[in-house]
C-alpha positions in Angstrom: 28.0 -23.5 20.1 29.7 -25.7 17.8 31.4 -24.6 14.9 30.4 -26.6 11.9 32.6 -29.5 11.0 32.5 -30.3 7.5 33.9 -32.7 5.2 37.0 -33.9 4.3 36.6 -35.3 0.6 34.7 -34.1 -2.1 34.7 -37.3 -3.6 32.2 -40.3 -3.2 32.7 -42.6 -0.2 31.9 -45.4 -2.2 35.1 -44.6 -4.7 37.2 -45.5 -1.4 36.5 -48.9 -2.1 36.0 -49.2 -5.6 37.9 -46.4 -7.4 37.2 -45.3 -10.9 39.7 -47.2 -13.2 39.8 -45.2 -16.9 39.7 -48.0 -19.7 42.6 -47.6 -22.3 41.7 -46.1 -25.6 40.1 -48.7 -28.3 40.2 -48.8 -32.0 37.1 -46.6 -33.3 34.7 -49.1 -35.3 33.5 -48.2 -38.4 30.4 -50.2 -38.4 28.4 -51.4 -35.5 25.2 -53.5 -34.9 24.1 -51.0 -32.5 25.7 -48.0 -30.6 25.0 -46.7 -27.0 25.7 -43.2 -25.6 26.2 -44.2 -22.0 28.3 -46.8 -20.0 26.4 -46.4 -16.6 24.0 -48.9 -15.2 21.5 -49.1 -18.1 23.9 -48.4 -21.1 25.7 -51.8 -19.8 23.0 -53.8 -18.8 21.6 -53.4 -22.2 25.4 -53.8 -24.0 25.4 -57.0 -21.9 22.9 -58.8 -23.3 23.4 -57.6 -27.1 26.7 -58.5 -26.7 25.4 -62.1 -25.7 23.3 -62.2 -28.4 26.0 -61.9 -31.2 25.3 -58.3 -31.5 28.4 -56.2 -32.1 27.8 -53.3 -30.0 30.1 -50.5 -28.2 29.4 -47.9 -25.4 30.3 -44.7 -25.6 30.6 -42.5 -22.4 31.6 -38.8 -22.3 33.7 -39.6 -18.8 34.8 -42.9 -17.5 32.3 -45.2 -17.0 30.4 -44.9 -13.8 31.7 -41.6 -13.0 28.0 -40.1 -13.2 25.3 -41.4 -11.1 25.9 -44.9 -10.7 28.5 -44.5 -8.6 27.5 -41.3 -6.8 24.2 -42.8 -5.6 22.9 -43.5 -2.4 23.0 -47.8 -3.2 19.4 -48.2 -2.3 17.2 -50.8 -4.0 14.3 -49.4 -4.0 12.4 -48.8 -7.4 10.3 -46.3 -6.0 7.9 -44.5 -8.4 7.7 -41.0 -7.1 3.2 -40.5 -8.0 1.7 -42.7 -5.2 -0.6 -45.3 -6.6 -3.6 -42.8 -6.7 -1.8 -40.7 -8.5 -1.0 -43.3 -11.0 -4.3 -44.4 -11.5 -5.7 -40.9 -12.0 -3.2 -40.2 -15.0 -2.4 -43.6 -16.9 -6.0 -46.0 -15.4 -5.9 -48.2 -12.8 -5.0 -51.2 -15.0 -1.5 -49.2 -15.9 -1.1 -47.7 -12.3 -1.3 -51.4 -10.8 1.2 -52.5 -13.7 3.6 -50.5 -12.9 3.5 -51.0 -9.2 3.8 -54.8 -10.0 6.9 -54.3 -12.2 8.7 -52.6 -9.4 8.4 -55.9 -7.3 9.7 -57.8 -10.4 12.5 -55.2 -11.1 13.9 -55.6 -7.4 13.4 -59.6 -8.0 15.2 -59.6 -11.3 18.1 -57.4 -9.8 18.7 -59.4 -6.8 19.0 -62.9 -9.0 21.0 -61.0 -11.6 23.3 -60.2 -8.9 23.3 -63.8 -7.5 23.6 -65.6 -10.7 26.3 -63.1 -12.5 28.6 -63.6 -8.9 28.6 -59.4 -8.8 30.3 -58.7 -5.3 28.8 -55.4 -4.7 27.6 -55.8 -0.6 24.1 -56.3 -1.6 22.1 -57.0 2.3 18.6 -57.3 1.8 17.8 -55.7 4.9 14.5 -54.0 4.4 13.5 -50.2 4.5 11.8 -47.9 6.8 10.1 -45.0 6.2 9.3 -42.5 8.3 5.9 -40.9 8.9 5.2 -37.1 9.9 2.0 -37.3 11.9 -0.8 -39.5 12.5 -2.8 -38.9 9.2 0.5 -39.8 7.2 1.2 -42.7 9.6 -2.7 -44.2 8.7 -2.3 -43.3 5.0 1.2 -45.1 4.5 -0.1 -48.4 6.8 -2.7 -48.6 4.3 -0.4 -48.6 1.3 1.8 -51.3 3.1 -1.6 -53.7 3.6 -2.5 -53.3 -0.3 1.4 -53.8 -1.1 0.7 -57.2 1.3 -2.9 -58.1 0.0 -2.2 -57.4 -3.8 1.4 -57.8 -4.6 2.3 -60.5 -1.7 5.4 -57.8 -0.6 6.3 -58.2 2.9 5.5 -54.7 4.2 3.9 -53.5 7.6 2.9 -50.2 9.4 5.7 -49.9 12.6 3.5 -47.5 15.1 5.6 -45.0 16.8 5.5 -47.2 20.2 7.6 -49.6 18.5 9.8 -47.1 16.2 13.0 -47.7 17.9 13.5 -50.9 17.1 13.6 -50.0 14.0 15.4 -46.3 13.9 17.1 -44.7 16.4 15.0 -41.5 16.4 12.0 -40.1 17.9 11.9 -37.8 14.8 8.9 -39.7 13.3 5.5 -40.9 14.1 6.0 -44.5 13.2 6.0 -45.6 9.6 6.2 -48.9 7.6 8.6 -51.4 6.5 9.1 -53.0 3.1 11.4 -56.3 3.5 11.7 -56.6 -0.6 13.9 -53.2 -0.5 18.1 -53.7 0.3 21.0 -52.0 -0.3 24.2 -52.5 -2.1 27.6 -50.6 -2.9 26.8 -48.9 -6.2 30.2 -48.2 -7.4 31.3 -51.9 -6.7 27.8 -52.8 -8.7 29.4 -50.9 -11.5 32.3 -52.0 -11.6 31.1 -55.7 -11.8 28.5 -55.0 -14.3 31.5 -53.5 -16.5 33.3 -56.2 -15.7 31.2 -58.8 -16.9 29.6 -56.9 -19.8 33.2 -56.6 -21.2 34.1 -60.1 -20.9 30.6 -60.5 -22.8 31.8 -58.8 -25.6 30.5 -55.2 -25.3 33.6 -52.4 -26.4 33.3 -49.7 -24.2 34.9 -46.0 -25.2 35.6 -43.9 -22.5 36.1 -40.2 -22.3 34.6 -40.2 -25.7 31.5 -38.4 -26.0 29.2 -38.1 -28.9 28.7 -35.4 -30.5 25.3 -36.0 -32.8 23.2 -38.4 -34.4 21.7 -38.0 -37.7 19.8 -40.6 -39.6 21.2 -41.9 -43.0 19.0 -43.9 -45.0 18.6 -47.5 -42.7 21.1 -46.7 -40.7 22.6 -44.0 -38.6 25.5 -41.8 -38.8 27.0 -40.8 -35.1 29.5 -38.7 -34.6 31.8 -39.1 -31.8 35.1 -36.8 -30.3 37.1 -39.9 -31.7 35.5 -40.2 -35.0 32.3 -41.3 -36.9 30.8 -44.2 -36.7 27.9 -46.0 -38.7 25.2 -48.0 -36.8 22.4 -50.1 -37.5 20.6 -48.9 -34.6 21.4 -46.7 -31.7 20.0 -46.6 -27.9 20.5 -43.3 -25.9 20.7 -44.4 -22.1 21.8 -41.0 -21.0 20.1 -39.4 -17.8 20.9 -36.7 -15.6 24.3 -36.2 -17.7 22.2 -35.7 -21.1 24.4 -33.0 -23.0 23.3 -31.4 -26.9 23.9 -34.7 -28.7 20.2 -35.4 -27.8 18.4 -32.5 -28.0 15.3 -34.3 -28.0 15.6 -35.8 -24.6 17.6 -33.0 -23.3 14.4 -30.9 -23.4 12.3 -33.4 -21.3 15.2 -34.4 -18.4 15.9 -32.2 -15.9 19.3 -32.6 -13.8 18.7 -32.0 -10.5 21.8 -32.5 -7.8 21.2 -35.0 -5.3 24.0 -34.9 -2.5 25.3 -37.4 -0.3 27.3 -37.0 3.3 28.9 -39.9 5.2 30.0 -39.6 8.8 33.7 -40.7 10.3 33.3 -44.5 11.2 30.8 -44.6 14.5 31.3 -47.0 17.9 29.6 -50.2 17.2 27.0 -49.4 20.1 26.2 -45.9 18.6 25.5 -47.8 15.1 23.5 -50.3 17.5 21.5 -47.6 18.8 20.8 -45.5 16.0 20.3 -48.2 13.6 19.6 -51.7 14.9 18.3 -53.2 11.8 21.1 -52.0 9.4 17.8 -50.9 7.4 17.9 -48.5 4.3 15.7 -45.4 5.5 13.6 -42.8 4.1 11.2 -40.5 4.7 7.6 -39.4 3.8 8.0 -36.0 2.3 8.4 -34.0 -0.6 12.1 -33.3 -0.3 13.0 -35.8 2.6 16.3 -37.1 3.4 17.1 -40.7 2.5 19.8 -42.2 4.6 21.3 -46.0 5.4 24.6 -47.6 7.3 27.6 -48.2 5.3 27.8 -51.6 4.1 30.5 -52.5 6.4 28.0 -50.7 9.1 30.5 -48.6 10.9 29.1 -44.9 8.8 26.0 -43.5 8.7 25.4 -42.0 5.3 22.6 -39.5 4.6 21.7 -37.6 1.3 18.9 -35.3 0.1 17.8 -32.7 -2.7 20.8 -30.2 -3.5 19.5 -26.7 -4.6 22.7 -25.4 -5.9 23.4 -25.1 -9.6 27.7 -24.5 -10.0 30.4 -25.1 -8.3 30.6 -26.9 -4.8 29.3 -24.3 -2.0 29.6 -25.4 1.6 25.5 -24.3 2.3 24.1 -27.8 1.2 26.3 -29.7 2.9 25.7 -27.8 6.3 21.7 -28.7 5.4 22.3 -32.1 5.1 24.4 -32.4 8.4 21.8 -30.6 10.1 19.7 -32.8 9.3 21.4 -35.7 10.3 21.8 -34.0 14.0 18.4 -33.6 13.7 18.0 -37.1 13.4 20.3 -38.0 16.0 21.5 -35.0 18.5 24.2 -37.3 19.4 26.4 -37.1 16.1 26.4 -32.9 16.6 30.7 -33.6 17.0 30.9 -36.3 14.8 33.1 -35.2 11.5 31.9 -35.7 8.1 34.4 -37.6 6.3 32.7 -37.3 2.8 30.7 -34.8 1.1 29.9 -35.4 -2.9 26.9 -34.7 -5.4 25.4 -36.1 -8.8 22.4 -35.7 -11.3 19.3 -37.5 -11.1 16.9 -36.3 -13.9 13.3 -35.6 -13.4 10.7 -35.1 -16.0 7.0 -33.9 -15.7 5.4 -37.2 -14.8 8.1 -38.6 -12.8 8.4 -42.4 -14.0 11.2 -44.1 -16.1 10.7 -45.2 -19.4 11.6 -46.8 -22.7 10.6 -44.8 -25.8 11.6 -44.3 -29.4 11.7 -41.7 -31.5 12.9 -40.8 -35.1 13.8 -45.1 -35.1 16.1 -44.2 -31.9 15.0 -45.8 -28.8 15.5 -44.1 -25.5 16.1 -46.0 -22.0 15.9 -43.2 -19.7 14.3 -41.0 -16.5 14.9 -42.8 -13.3 14.0 -40.2 -11.2 16.6 -41.0 -8.5 15.8 -44.7 -8.6 18.1 -45.8 -10.7 19.7 -48.6 -8.8 16.6 -51.0 -9.6 15.1 -49.2 -12.8 18.4 -48.4 -14.9 19.2 -52.2 -15.1 15.8 -53.3 -15.9 15.3 -50.8 -18.0 18.2 -51.2 -20.1 17.7 -54.7 -20.6 14.2 -54.5 -21.9 15.6 -51.8 -24.4 18.2 -54.1 -25.8 15.2 -56.6 -26.1 13.3 -54.2 -28.0 16.4 -53.5 -30.5 16.1 -57.1 -31.0 12.4 -57.4 -31.7 12.2 -60.0 -29.1 8.5 -59.2 -28.3 7.4 -61.1 -25.0 11.2 -60.5 -23.0 10.6 -56.8 -24.5 7.3 -56.4 -22.8 7.2 -53.5 -19.6 4.7 -51.3 -18.0 7.4 -48.7 -18.7 7.2 -48.6 -23.0 5.3 -45.9 -23.6 5.2 -42.3 -24.8 8.2 -39.8 -24.6 8.1 -37.7 -21.6 6.5 -34.4 -22.3 8.9 -31.3 -23.1 9.6 -28.6 -20.5 8.8 -25.0 -21.5 11.4 -22.4 -22.4 14.0 -24.8 -20.9 17.2 -25.5 -23.1 19.3 -27.8 -20.6 20.1 -25.4 -17.8 18.1 -25.9 -14.8 17.2 -22.2 -13.8 14.1 -22.9 -12.1 15.0 -25.8 -10.0 16.1 -23.9 -6.9 13.0 -22.2 -6.7 11.2 -25.3 -7.4 13.2 -27.3 -4.2 12.4 -24.4 -2.2 9.1 -24.4 -2.9 8.7 -28.1 -2.0 10.5 -27.6 1.3 8.1 -24.9 2.1 5.4 -27.5 1.1 7.4 -29.8 3.3 7.0 -27.3 6.4 3.2 -26.8 6.3 2.7 -30.3 6.4 4.8 -30.8 9.3 3.1 -27.8 11.0 -0.4 -29.5 10.5 1.0 -32.7 11.5 2.1 -31.2 14.8 -1.2 -29.3 16.0 
């Protein structure tokens, strides 16, 4: 039996090609049209729109811009919504459910056009996504969903039976699946670096390592206390997500940070990559806490991620769990070394839907639930138009009530390990039923 071979680096693989670059300190403004909290995808996207419209706007980030989820994610442009169409219909009605589904298509198309129009060098590859099914019943339900997407939203989506699965993914773990060709992959750290570049060039001021401490209403304006001093702003936009802190207690009680961890293999031989990932697609699984994985943009490695139930430190157990999953999918990788293992926070809320909302005059763009590559730029830009009262350009199905608060929760997700284990148990039961 081989001893586990674990990672060499605890920093994101993405930082190799696009390392974080600290910004030089800037003079603190005394007065702004708009102050943005957070300089990830959402904050920069909103700031870009506002700056180009002539607003005086600055984004404040507690870390280096992009140090959180924006440069730690898997780079899959899924724009997925965790509740399925049936669940959305039950909760919000058919009209709202269809609008949410349709907006996912629009958000992806916007992102791809934005990358092209702005000339963002971020290794975007429109390769499609394969979703693996566990059992015949799952496959049949997923096939019907693909048919509905193709018929109602004109998305290129189709079912892949088990007999044809190896054309898409080199594993026998699944029992068929579905493909969506409107989903691709990009290099998330390069995307953030390029977004930061164009935002700064457009006039957005970004204050790195300058956490916001408090936000208070002061007549028709806001008094924002930061680590560098106090700023008066006519409007405030909060774009924090999985790293929301005590500066915005209303939001903190509604978003739960959950660790998502990714491992990267060492470089693999070209014939191995061709066999295991023949179409270079993004891959997800139809499970409560399934894996997501993909080839690196250069096609030389496999990156695999999943939820991490740890809460503090950097324990080895979550890394080994992902490695076990990788080897279960691809047994021939048992002796392959991991080059990187890292984690970042995603933000979940009770209904698992991203949104824009307003509370006490502050606008929030948040709650991306693990799909921020698509949703954060889209919702950030719509929030900017909402602040400027551009009614038509601000219109979105995701502008509605705040997420519900979570009882007995004040920012420490003490309950998440138990929740994740319960989801895994449900997955095991579903797999057992599918294999009978």
